[in-house]
C-alpha positions in Angstrom: -7.2 38.6 -14.3 -9.7 34.9 -15.0 -8.8 32.3 -12.3 -7.8 28.9 -13.8 -9.7 25.9 -15.0 -9.3 22.4 -14.6 -7.0 22.4 -17.6 -4.9 24.6 -15.8 -3.8 22.7 -13.5 -3.2 19.8 -15.6 -0.8 21.6 -18.4 0.8 23.3 -14.5 1.6 19.3 -13.7 2.0 18.3 -17.0 4.4 20.8 -18.3 2.4 21.8 -21.6 -0.6 20.3 -23.2 -1.2 16.7 -24.2 -1.0 17.6 -28.9 0.6 14.4 -29.9 -1.7 11.1 -31.1 0.2 7.5 -30.4 1.7 7.3 -34.0 3.5 10.7 -33.0 4.8 9.2 -29.9 6.4 5.5 -31.1 7.1 7.9 -35.4 3.4 5.2 -37.0 5.8 1.6 -36.5 2.6 -0.9 -35.7 4.8 -2.7 -33.8 5.5 -0.7 -31.8 2.2 1.7 -31.7 1.1 -1.5 -30.5 4.0 -2.7 -27.6 3.5 1.7 -27.2 -0.2 0.9 -26.3 0.7 -2.0 -23.5 2.8 -0.2 -22.0 0.1 2.9 -21.7 -2.3 0.7 -20.2 -0.1 -0.7 -17.9 0.8 2.7 -16.6 -3.1 2.5 -16.1 -4.1 4.5 -18.6 -7.1 3.9 -21.2 -6.7 3.8 -24.7 -6.2 7.0 -26.2 -6.9 6.3 -30.2 -6.2 9.0 -32.3 -6.5 11.0 -30.3 -3.8 14.4 -29.0 -3.9 13.1 -25.6 0.2 12.6 -24.9 2.9 15.4 -24.0 6.4 15.7 -25.2 7.4 13.7 -21.2 5.1 11.1 -22.5 6.9 10.4 -26.1 10.5 10.8 -23.7 8.7 7.4 -21.0 7.4 5.6 -23.8 11.4 6.1 -25.6 12.6 5.4 -22.9 11.1 1.7 -22.2 11.1 0.8 -25.7 14.7 0.7 -25.4 15.3 -1.1 -22.5 13.3 -3.6 -24.8 14.8 -3.3 -28.0 18.5 -3.3 -25.8 18.1 -6.3 -24.4 18.2 -4.9 -20.8 14.3 -6.3 -20.3 12.4 -8.3 -22.4 8.8 -7.1 -23.1 7.1 -9.2 -20.5 8.9 -8.3 -17.6 9.4 -4.3 -18.7 5.7 -4.7 -18.6 5.3 -5.9 -14.8 7.5 -3.1 -14.1 5.6 -1.1 -15.7 2.6 -1.9 -14.1 3.6 -1.8 -10.9 5.2 2.3 -11.1 1.5 2.5 -12.1 -0.8 0.8 -10.0 1.5 2.9 -7.1 2.0 6.0 -8.2 -1.4 5.7 -9.0 -2.4 5.4 -5.3 -0.5 7.6 -4.0 -1.1 10.4 -6.4 -4.8 9.8 -4.9 -4.0 10.2 -1.6 -1.8 13.0 -2.5 -4.9 14.9 -4.2 -7.4 14.1 -1.4 -4.9 15.3 1.1 -4.3 18.7 -0.9 -7.9 19.1 -0.9 -7.9 19.1 2.1 -5.0 21.6 3.1 -6.9 24.0 -0.2 -9.9 23.8 1.9 -8.4 25.1 5.0 -6.2 27.2 3.3 -9.6 29.0 2.0 -11.6 28.8 5.5 -8.9 30.0 7.0 -8.6 33.6 4.8 -5.2 32.0 3.1 -6.4 31.3 -0.2 -6.5 33.4 -2.9 -10.7 32.9 -3.1 -10.8 30.9 -5.8 -9.6 27.3 -4.8 -8.1 26.0 -8.1 -6.0 29.0 -7.9 -4.8 28.8 -4.4 -4.8 24.4 -5.2 -2.3 26.2 -8.2 0.0 27.4 -5.9 0.7 24.7 -3.4 1.2 23.1 -6.6 3.8 25.0 -8.0 5.6 25.3 -4.7 5.3 21.6 -3.5 5.8 19.2 -6.5 9.6 19.8 -7.0 10.8 18.9 -3.5 7.8 15.5 -3.7 9.3 15.4 -6.7 12.5 14.3 -5.7 10.8 13.0 -2.5 9.7 9.8 -4.2 13.1 9.5 -6.0 15.1 9.6 -3.2 11.9 7.1 -1.0 12.1 4.5 -3.8 15.8 4.5 -4.0 15.5 3.5 0.2 12.8 1.7 -0.3 14.3 -0.6 -3.1 17.7 -0.8 -1.0 15.8 -2.2 1.8 13.5 -4.8 -0.2 16.9 -6.3 -1.5 17.8 -6.9 1.6 15.0 -7.9 3.4 15.1 -11.3 0.5 17.8 -12.0 1.8 17.6 -11.3 5.8 14.9 -13.5 5.4 16.0 -16.8 4.4 14.3 -16.7 0.4 15.1 -19.6 -1.5 17.7 -20.6 -3.5 14.4 -21.8 -5.4 12.4 -19.3 -5.9 13.8 -16.1 -4.6 10.1 -14.9 -3.9 9.7 -17.4 -1.3 10.2 -16.3 2.4 9.3 -18.0 5.9 7.3 -14.6 8.2 4.9 -13.9 10.5 2.1 -12.7 9.4 -0.6 -10.9 11.0 -3.9 -9.3 10.6 -5.2 -6.1 11.8 -8.8 -5.7 12.1 -11.6 -3.5 13.5 -14.5 -4.8 15.4 -18.1 -4.1 14.1 -17.2 -2.7 12.0 -19.7 -3.1 9.3 -22.5 -2.6 12.0 -20.4 0.6 12.6 -20.5 1.8 9.3 -24.3 2.2 9.0 -23.9 4.2 12.1 -21.6 6.8 11.1 -21.9 9.9 9.0 -18.9 9.1 6.0 -16.8 12.4 6.9 -16.2 10.6 10.4 -16.1 6.9 9.3 -12.7 8.3 6.6 -11.3 10.2 10.1 -11.8 6.4 11.2 -10.0 4.5 9.0 -6.9 7.0 7.9 -6.7 6.4 11.7 -6.6 3.5 12.4 -4.8 2.7 9.6 -1.7 5.9 10.0 -1.7 4.4 13.6 -1.2 1.2 12.8 1.2 1.5 9.9 3.7 3.8 12.7 3.3 0.5 14.6 4.5 -2.2 12.4 7.5 -0.4 11.1 8.7 1.2 14.5 8.8 -2.0 15.4 10.5 -3.7 12.0 7.9 -4.8 10.4 6.3 -3.9 6.7 2.3 -2.8 5.9 2.1 -4.9 2.5 -1.8 -3.3 2.2 -4.9 -2.2 3.9 -8.2 -2.6 3.2 -10.1 0.0 4.7 -11.4 -2.1 8.5 -8.4 -4.0 8.5 -4.5 -3.8 8.0 -2.1 -6.9 7.4 1.5 -6.9 7.7 4.6 -8.8 7.5 7.1 -9.4 10.0 10.9 -11.0 10.5 9.3 -13.3 12.8 7.2 -14.8 16.1 8.4 -12.8 18.7 8.5 -8.7 16.3 5.5 -9.5 14.7 3.7 -10.4 18.8 5.6 -6.8 19.2 3.5 -5.5 16.9 0.2 -7.3 17.1 0.2 -6.5 21.4 1.1 -2.7 20.3 -1.7 -2.4 18.0 -4.2 -3.7 20.6 -1.6 -1.3 23.3 -2.5 1.7 21.2 -6.3 1.5 19.4 -8.6 -0.6 22.7 -7.3 2.6 24.6 -8.4 5.1 21.5 -11.9 6.7 22.0 -11.8 7.8 19.1 -12.1 4.5 17.5 -13.6 0.5 17.8 -11.9 -2.0 19.1 -9.5 -3.9 16.9 -8.4 -7.7 17.9 -5.6 -9.4 15.8 -4.3 -13.2 14.5 -0.5 -13.9 13.3 0.9 -17.6 11.1 4.0 -18.0 10.7 5.8 -19.7 7.8 6.6 -19.7 4.3 4.8 -16.6 2.1 4.9 -16.2 -1.8 5.7 -11.9 -2.7 4.7 -10.9 -5.4 4.1 -7.5 -6.6 4.1 -6.0 -3.5 1.7 -9.0 -1.7 2.0 -11.3 0.0 0.1 -15.4 -0.7 0.1 -18.4 1.1 -1.8 -20.6 4.0 0.0 -18.5 7.0 -2.3 -15.3 5.3 -5.4 -17.2 5.2 -4.9 -18.5 8.3 -4.0 -15.3 10.2 -6.6 -13.7 8.8 -9.4 -16.1 9.8 -7.9 -16.1 13.2 -9.4 -12.4 13.6 -12.6 -14.5 14.0 -11.1 -16.3 17.3 -9.9 -13.1 19.1 -12.3 -11.8 21.3 -11.7 -7.6 21.9 -9.0 -6.4 22.0 -7.1 -9.6 21.7 -4.2 -11.1 19.9 -5.3 -15.1 18.7 -1.7 -17.1 17.2 -1.1 -20.1 15.3 1.1 -23.0 16.7 4.0 -22.4 15.3 3.6 -18.5 16.3 2.9 -19.8 19.9 5.6 -21.5 20.2 8.5 -19.6 19.1 7.6 -16.5 21.4 6.7 -19.2 24.5 10.4 -20.5 25.0 11.0 -17.2 25.2 10.9 -14.6 28.5 8.6 -12.1 28.6 6.0 -13.5 26.4 3.3 -15.9 27.2 1.3 -18.2 24.9 -1.8 -19.8 26.3 -3.8 -22.7 23.8 -6.9 -22.7 23.4 -10.0 -24.9 22.9 -9.9 -26.5 19.2 -12.4 -25.2 17.1 -13.2 -25.1 13.0 -11.8 -23.0 11.1 -13.4 -22.0 7.8 -10.4 -24.3 5.2 -8.5 -25.8 7.9 -10.3 -27.7 9.8 -10.4 -27.6 13.7 -7.4 -25.4 14.7 -6.2 -25.3 18.4 -5.1 -21.6 18.4 -3.2 -19.1 20.9 -4.0 -16.2 22.8 -0.4 -14.2 23.3 0.6 -11.5 25.3 3.4 -9.4 25.9 4.1 -9.8 29.9 
């Protein structure tokens, strides 16, 4: 029996061999072909031209999207934005899953539990995990959608702009990461980054916050207010600062209105929190005045003013060292 090829793996995932062109997907209507190509690019895939690069599932997906526009349920611009959000999210998820499963497949082979071929073992793993994880993704999307709608209401979004909310923004940043990245091997560096991101994600979500994005040596998160923001920041410092496998960390916090769009946050607090990490000493949390004043009035927190210093883009700023007692 011939070992499976990469094409076999792709066919197993897609359910069939690609055999349709763009014209086959939308019945050769020039206007619809152009719209389908825009949506295809929004999903994150390159133009296929006249190549037979599509499956019947691709045709069903494009027909579904175009029908939403034609029925008036969505205008085309909104459909493209939602499609782009799905494409970007799924692309990152797929890369993450493949990297994780590749390591798992290699481990199975190394332990003598595989088939003797990484592709063949990978095919077996995909057949076993794809159906339940497809259900899990649908469930997780619904759960996060409900949580996101609830956050917009709970955080007090302005009636005039439902994307603007007041939150505490945090940046957790590994100390001297650039220098460290030249001193350790790539595998060790990858393990370090994954460990840092995983720990931060657990700590942020465990305290009711939300990770917005990770940038290798830093994590951007938001919390409902100053107190939970300080709780998260202090937890990150305590856990990562005591972990011998990771470099030290410093965290910057700032509170104020931000704009939430496309899964990201924008605004002055985001920029200030990022700048304040440069002020923080190792394993310390530094906050802006709004955050410090809010927690300084609460039991269990200490906010100590530091000397004013110039911060790029903000002029002279008085930062505050904050901690839990």
